[in-house]
N, C-alpha and C positions, 0 to 999 in steps of 0.2 A: 230118558230122565223120568224119575218118579214124580208123582203129583206133589209130594212134599218138597222135592228139590225145585220143581217148576214154580211152585208158590213162593218159595224163598227167592228165586231169581226175579220173578215179577215184582216182588215187594221192593226190590232195590232199583227199579227203573223209574225215572222221572216221568216218562210217558204213561206209566200205569198208576200214578198217584191220583187222588181225588182233587179236583180243582175247587178251591174255596170260593171262587167267584161265581160258580154255577150250581151251588148246592140246592138252590130253590128253582132251578130251571123248569122243573115239571109243574110249577105253580103259575108260571108266567103266561101272559097272552102271546098270541102269535108274533105280534110286532116286538114285544119285549124279548122273546126267545131269539129272534133274528138279530136284535141289537146286541144281545149278550154274545152270540156267536161271532158277530162282526167285531166286537171289542177284542175277543180272543184272537181272531185272525189278524188284527192289526199288529200283533206282537211278532208275527212270523218274519217279515222282512228285516227287522232289526236283529233277530237271531241269525239270519243268513248273512247279514252284513259283517258280523263278527268273524265269519269263517272265510272271508275273501282271501286272506293270505294262503290258506290251504287250497281254496278253489283255484287260485292263480297257479299254484304249483302243479295242480292236476291238469289244468289247461295246457301248460307248457309241455308236460309229458305226453298228453294226447296229441297235441299238434305235431310234435316230433315223431311220434309213432305213425301218424298219418303220412308224414313226409317220407318215411321209410317203408311205406306200403303196409303198415300194420292196421289193425282194426280196433274199434272200441266195442267192448262187449259188456252189456249190462246183465246182471243177474239179480233176481229178487223173487219174492213170493207174495201173493195177494196183491194189495194195493201197490206196494213197492215194485213188484214185478210188472204190473200193468203200466205203471208210470214209465218204466224203462222201455217197455215195448212201444209205448206211445211215442216217446221221444225218438226212438230209433226209426219208427215208421215215418215220422215227419221230416227227417233229414233229406231224403232223396228229392221230393218235390220242392223243398225250400232252397236247398243249396246245390242241386244238380249233381249229387254224388250217387255212387252205386249203392244199391240196397244191401250190399255186403260190407259196407264200410262201417256202419253202426248197427249192431245186432242186439236185440233184446231177448233174453232167455227168462222164462217164468216157470217156477216150480209147477209141475203138473202138465206142462206143454200148452199148446194152443187152446185147448178146451178151457184152461184156467182163465183165459182172458174174458170169457163170457159167463162162466159158472164156477163158483168157488170150489177149489180142490184143496181144502184146508190141510188135509193130512200130508200133502205132497211136500210141504215146507219142512217136515221133520226128517227128511232123508239127507244125510250128510254126503253120501256117495252119489246120489242122483245128479248133483251139480257137475261133478267130475265127468260123469257119463255124458251129460249134455254138452259139455265143453269139448270132449273128445270127438263128438259127432260133427262139430263144426271145425275140427282141426285147429283148435286153439293152440297158439305157440308163443314163444317169448317175444315176438315182434308186436303182439297185441297188448292192449290195455284191458284189465279186468276191473270192473266197478261192481261192488256188492252193495245192494240197496236194502236196508232193513231198519225200520223205525226203532225197533228194540235193540238192534245191534247184536242179537243172539240167535237169529234164525239159522237152524242147522244147514239148510240148503245154501244159504249165502256164505256161511262159514266154510262149507265144503268147497265152494267156488273159489273163495279167497285163498284157501289152503292149496288148492290145485294150481291156481295162478302163481303163487309163490314158488311152488316146486318146479314149474316150467321156466322160471327165471323172468317172467313177465312183471311189469309194474302193476301193482294192485292198489285200489282206492276203495275206501269204505265210506258210505253215506248213511249215517244213523242220527237219531235225535236223542241219544243217550251217551254222554261222554264216558270214557273209560270202559266202553263196552268190549266184548270179545272181538267183534268185527274191527273196531278201531285198533285194538291191540294186534290183530293179525295183519292188517293192511299196511302198506308202505306209507300211504297218506290217509289221514282220517279227517273227514269233513263231518262235523257234528253240531249242527245248529240246535241249540237247546230252546225249544219252544214252550217248555213247561207242560203241566198236566193238560189233558184234553178237556174240552167242554163236557163231553161224555166220557167218563173215565175209560181209558184203554181203546177208544175208537180212533186209532191212529191214521185213519183216512182223512181226518180233519186237519189240525195244524201240522202234524208231522208230514202228512201227505202233501200239503201245500208247500212246506219247506223243501221237501224232496223235489217237487216239480220245479220250484224256482232254481234250485241248484242244478238240476239236469238242463234246464233252459240255458243257464249261464255256461255250463261246460261245453255244450255243443255249439252254441252261438258264438262264444268267444273263440273257440278252436277254429271254426269255419271262417271267421273274420281274419284270424291270423294266417289262414291259408289263402287269403285273397278272394274269398267268396262274396265280398261286398265292395261297393264303390260308394264312398261317402257313407250314408246310412241306407243305401239301396241294396236289396238282395239280388244282385245282377246275374247270379247263376241259377235263377228260378227256372224250373222245367215247365214249359207251357203244355201241360198234359190234359188240361180241360179248358172250358170256355172262360172260367174265372181267371185261371192262370195265364191264358192267352191275353186277356185284357190287362192283367197286371204287368205282363212283359211290355206291352205297348206303353202303358203308363210309366213304367220305369225308364224306358228309352226317352220318353217325352220329358220326364222330370230331370234326367241327367243331362240332356242336351238342349232343353228349351225349344224343341222342334214341335211341329203340329202332328196330329194323329195320322194323317196321310203319309207324312215323311217317316214316322216311326214304323208304320206297317210295311212300307217299302224296304226300309233298312232291315227289318226282321225277316222279310221274305228273302232278301239277298244273303243274309247271314245265317240262313237255315235255323231261324228262331233262336239264335244265340244273342242275348241282349248285350253281353260284353262286346262282341264283335260289332254289333250294330252301333253301340255308343262310340266305340273307338273310330269307326268309319266316319261318323258324323262330326266328331270333335277334331279329327285330324285330317280329314279328306283323303284318307287311305282307301285303296280298293280292298276288296274282300281278302285276297291272298296276302297282301301286305299286312292287313290287320291281324290275320291268323298267325302269321310268322312273328310279328312284333309281340303279340300277346304271349305266344309260346316262349319267346326269348325273355319275357318278363315274368316267367313262372306263373302265369295266370293272374297277376296283379294288374288290374286295370289302371290304377294310378301310375304305376311304374311304366306301363306301356305308353300312356299319354305323355309322360315326362321324357321317355326315350325318343318319342317322335319330335318333341320340341327341341331336344338336344342335337338332333341330326340336321 
């Protein structure tokens, strides 16, 4: 794309407009700058709220794909790509899932997580190559993340996803963007111009993070990864998470610390099994079988026990 064409495209993006509320931000005191940024940030949740119908539709597709053995693949460049990688990396310890279940791809590869590889986003073909490397297929879900909704790397990913027959979702902060037009579902929270014009790591990045949190958290809840509001599939892979697992068992069953520790030892650090054993007086094997029969849903397993 020529500079003239690019300038024309940018001039039509809401996220690239100048914000009339921050025209004097360079004249303000530190405290006043922070207040102005905070005022702008307060707009973000309301913009995301308007997109809940589209987010819900995406969650239903993602949940069904997971049930069928599919994966969730994020693609993005710069801040958008990093947010996708971050959300993917946090799913295994939080929900006890394989690190192959949610994958984040960023333009420029792993190096781009720590050092900007700005030119990488301009390659339409690179995304298809990256998706081929992970054997992307029609069982998977492809989410393209781009504040502008016009990043070539993301458009290439969405195009490849469509051609494989997979479900595609676009997350951008500009309605009627090329990404929104390409994807099956468009999630487009309109947060308005940034406090610093064009710095989409600000409100746009915050909106994207909120949407990604909602997509994976709601999908995992729908898969039975929670009991009440406790993340009972947490993997106790460090001291903090070991303590959290103990606390979760204590909170779910009202037992003391010693009992929770004993239950987790018996259940091989499986909080769900530990809770089920404590609440139903099942032994380990009975709890394992009942939870399996309940497709991993702890509430269903507890109800199954009371029905028998």
